[in-house]
Residue, then its C-alpha position, 0 to 999 in steps of 0.5 A: x416801605x419795606x426794609x429788607x436785610x440781605x443774606x446769602x442762602x447758604x448763610x441763612x441755612x447753615x451759618x458761618x463756619x468756625x474758621x470764617x470771618x464772615x458775619x450776618x450782613x445788616x445792609x438793606x437790599x430791597x426785594x431780598x430775604x430778610x434775616x432776623x436776629x432770631x434766625x428767622x427769614x422774612x418775606x412779607x407779602x403785599x404792600x406795607x406802610x409804617x403805622x407806629x410802635x407795636x400795633x396791637x389792635x385794628x378796628x374796621x369801620x362799618x363802611x369798610x373804608x377806614x381802619x383805626x390802628x391802636x399802637x401800644x409800644x415802648x416809646x410812642x402810643x398813638x392811634x393811626x387813622x388809615x384810609x384803606x383804598x389809598x393804603x395811607x395813614x391819614x392821621x396820627x392821634x396821640x394817646x397817653x396810654x393805650x393797649x389793644x381794644x378799639x370798636x366803632x359805633x354802628x354808624x361810623x361817626x365815632x369810635x371807642x379805644x381802651x386807654x390802657x392803664x389810665x383805666x378809661x375808655x376814650x370816645x372819638x368823633x370821626x369824619x373825613x379821615x379825621x378823628x378827635x377826642x370827645x369824652x372818656x368813661x372812667x372804669x374806676x374812681x380816683x381813690x383806687x390805686x390798682x390798675x384795671x387795664x382794659x383790653x378788648x371791647x365791643x359796642x352793641x348795634x344801637x350804639x348805646x352800650x359798650x362792653x369792655x374787659x380787663x386784665x390786671x383787675x379782671x372784670x367785664x364792664x357794661x358801660x352807658x355810651x351816652x352818660x359815660x358811666x359804668x352800669x354793671x360789672x362782673x369780676x373774674x379771677x384770671x386776666x381777660x383778653x376780649x369779648x364778642x357780643x351775640x345780641x340775638x341770644x343776649x350773650x357775651x363771649x369772653x376769652x379768659x386769657x389767663x386760663x383756658x376757657x371762654x366765659x359765656x355771660x348774659x349780656x343784660x344782667x352780666x350773669x355768668x352762665x357757663x365756662x367752655x373749656x378751650x385751649x391754653x391762653x385763649x385770646x382773639x375771637x370772631x363769630x360767623x355771620x350766621x351766629x352758629x360758630x365762634x372761633x377762638x385762638x389759643x395763643x399758648x398752643x398751636x390751635x383754634x377752638x371752634x365753638x358750636x353756639x347752639x350747643x355751647x361746646x367745642x365743635x372742633x380744634x384746628x391745628x394751625x401750626x406749620x407742621x401738624x403736632x408741632x411743639x408750641x411756638x406758632x402763637x395764633x393770636x388774631x383771626x378774621x373771616x373771609x367772604x362768605x364765612x368759607x375761609x378763616x385767616x389766623x395770625x401766627x405771631x411767632x411764625x410770622x405768617x397767616x394760616x389759611x383755613x378752609x372751614x367748610x363744612x363745619x367740623x371738618x376744617x383744613x389748613x390750605x396754606x400759609x401767607x408770609x407777614x411781617x414780624x410778629x403779626x398781632x391783628x388781621x381784618x378782611x376787607x373786600x378781598x384784601x387782608x390787612x395785617x398789623x405787624x407788631x415788630x415791623x419788618x426789620x431790626x437794626x444797629x444800635x449806634x446811638x440808642x440803647x434799646x431794641x425797641x427803637x427799631x421795632x416800628x410796626x407796619x400794616x400790610x395790605x395783602x390781596x387774597x392769594x390764588x391757589x398757585x400764589x398760596x402754594x408759593x407763599x406756603x413754601x416761603x413761610x416754611x423756608x423762613x422758619x428754622x423749625x420747618x426749614x430744611x437744614x443740613x450740617x455737613x461738618x457736624x461729625x460723629x465724634x463731636x461731644x454735642x450729640x446729633x440724636x438722643x441715642x448718642x451719649x455725650x462725654x459732658x455730664x455736668x452743665x453750668x448755665x450762667x445768666x447775666x443781664x443786658x450787655x451787647x457784644x460791642x459793650x464787652x468785646x468790641x475792642x477785640x480785633x479777632x472778632x467783628x467788634x467796634x472799639x468805639x462801643x467797647x464801654x467796658x473794654x479790657x480794664x473792666x471785663x478782664x475775665x470776660x475778655x480773657x475767657x473768649x480769647x482762651x476759649x471761643x469768641x462768638x461774634x454773631x450771637x443774638x438774644x431772642x428777647x428785647x428786654x430782660x423780662x422776655x429775655x429771661x423767658x427765652x433763656x429758660x423756656x426757649x419762648x416768650x409767650x403772647x402775654x409777655x410780648x404784648x404787655x412788656x412794652x407798656x410796662x417798660x415804657x413806664x405806662x403802668x402795669x406789674x412785673x409778673x413775668x418771673x413766676x408761675x402764672x399767665x407768663x408761663x409757657x405751656x411747655x414749661x421751663x428748662x428745669x422742668x424738662x431736665x427733671x422730666x428726664x429724671x436728671x438733677x438740677x440746682x437753681x441759684x437765683x432764678x425766679x425768686x420773690x424779689x421783695x423776699x430777697x431784699x429781706x434775705x429770704x429765698x422764695x422760689x416762685x416756680x413750682x419746678x424750683x421749690x425743692x431744688x433752689x439754694x436757700x442762701x443764694x440771692x436773686x436779682x438784688x443789685x445792692x448785693x455783690x455778685x462776688x458774694x453770691x459766688x461765695x455762697x455758690x462755692x460753698x455748695x459746690x465744695x460740698x458737691x465735690x466732696x460728696x460726688x453729687x453734683x447736679x446735671x444742671x446748675x443754673x446760676x444768676x449773676x445780675x450785676x452787669x445790669x448796673x443801677x444808673x448814675x445816682x450819687x452814692x451808688x456804685x459806678x457802672x464800671x464797679x457793677x460790671x467789674x464785680x460781675x466779671x470777678x464773680x464769673x472768673x471765680x466760678x470758672x476757675x473753681x470748676x476748671x480746677x475741680x474733679x468735674x472739669x473733665x465732664x463739664x461745660x459752662x454756657x454764659x449768656x446775657x438775657x438781653x442786649x438792651x443795656x448796650x450799643x452795638x454796630x451790627x444789631x441791637x440784639x447782638x449780645x455776648x455769649x460764652x462756651x467754656x469747657x475742656x471740649x470747647x475749641x481754644x482761641x477760635x472765633x466762631x461766627x455762626x449765627x447763634x441765638x439764645x435758643x441755640x444755647x438751649x438746644x445745645x444743652x438739651x442735646x447734651x442732656x438727651x432731652x427733647x426741645x421745648x418749643x419750635x424755637x429750640x427745635x429749629x435753632x442751630x446747635x453750637x457744635x462748631x464751638x466744640x472739639x472732640x479731644x478735650x484740653x484739660x488746661x484750667x483757667x486762672x481768674x484775673x484780678x479786677x482792675x476797677x475797685x468793686x466798691x467804687x462809688x459815684x460822687x456827685x458834687x453839688x452845683x454850689x461847690x463846683 
């Protein structure tokens, strides 16, 4: 049941030229190469079946005939019972909340599943391809208000004890499987991912997801013995049959740590990236051992692949090749020469004609991949490297030396000052669907020419980008893509549960577990000894409501405007812009404008349809007026001749689009930007960051921006100094929703 989207080979490699009207095709063609909205190609190996929304956990039964799949996505959270021989889902069980953890009892007649933010462990009976709920083990009492959020779990060989770990209130629990009670608990300070029981040594190994250690705990009394330093964001673990080695995926890096269990120290670190010593971006997050413990299979979530690692002899592991998977593999098991892979985001994106969320299209799949021969592995490896822009051979024959976007760090751009404006949630059709010059659908142009008057004027005066896609599904992941060219495993796996209103906490815009190891754009700029100014990003939202400005990222502590509000929809974007303009005036007077100004304009997010709240049109009109004010001020300043303005939405999930749910609105505004041109090159969020990096002479942060198509086609060598005059809003910015009571209607 694979759904492929066709694209031509040259389009995949080079995108379209700025004069062409071609678009990325979104029709299915079985057997063809799939081009994802993020620019990756995908050619999944083996046979796949649909399982449910965002499968995160796989549990193989003791007889290796049945698989429990834990689907923990945005819409439906379910358990799938899969018959491995038939490669079929035999039963779909509803579960109120779930996340990842699942484990079988020793005889295969029952299994356990973590109940996510319901803070319980559920027990299910099992027989003849059918499971049924029997009981639950609460991890907390009803009086507690905080989430515990169990993650990974394991069961001992007698079946009487369960060990479970948690992430929001990080602890390890020892549970009695017969009395359904908590026996012991040990608290930690950082979120935990999973645990592995070593009964021979009476030890429990725990991956500290929010840190960089594997905790070694005495399993009977739950006493911490040691913490072993591994890599960033350790997640999945597997122990070999001889109990001599423990393999740990470091999802925040590109490697796997191998722990010598006799010495309790790291024996070796295996680089599993597609290319050695790559920037972060492979995201190893699951693993399985093959027959005889000679081969390790590692899921690389952000490369859509499995790394095949020869682990003989110990300490001298070598990557043999790669196997292509579906989109964002999250779990893998090995059963009788077949690799079974959970693809968290499935194998396709899609149009959002009647829906308003990219999650609608991310239906997870389970792939069954026979272990490849050496020749097959060689062919698979070639496909994986061609699928990923970072390792794909790319050429840009029309990128000339006089383009203001440098091709290397040795070339200096005439552009010295960048303005990076981040907005919220709008799709391409939302804002530009009515423009007949681009690939729009006027029926979807919700804000049309009478609301987004400056947006429409700007893309007609400068460049209309009608083939631009957001890397993120929501504003949470989109903000990370927009500022770090990466959304790490923590964000990707917890975001669906939070946005699906199944509990959790929004801890994405601050230093912590969601922070990629490579940091953010402002960190990269400051490492280059360039200056940066922050207007509204990564602020404490509760403090913002009180009128206080408190940045939550270390790299923004000393360079954030003390008067510019962050995400507060009760505050006008035009008022924000007035605060920005005061600083800009001072910069122009003192000739001290920073190299990079990051400006948040959040009000096109809108706020729903409640009485006495501003209308959605008013929110967008306010956002539009603010954008026009900023562009006009810059274009009529002495800095205009050396400036470029990049505008993008952090995600597209607030609107509908006839091409893809990820297609979004982005703008390039500069004297060096082409005028009245449609550029249909396949660009992504990472393309914007790559272009900014090339202008400022800073290296890429991750594999995504390193491999992204730079936006050089939107620029011209000779500047056009004509300024922009903002358009007056048509919709009143204070227009309110008035709901008439039914008794007066």
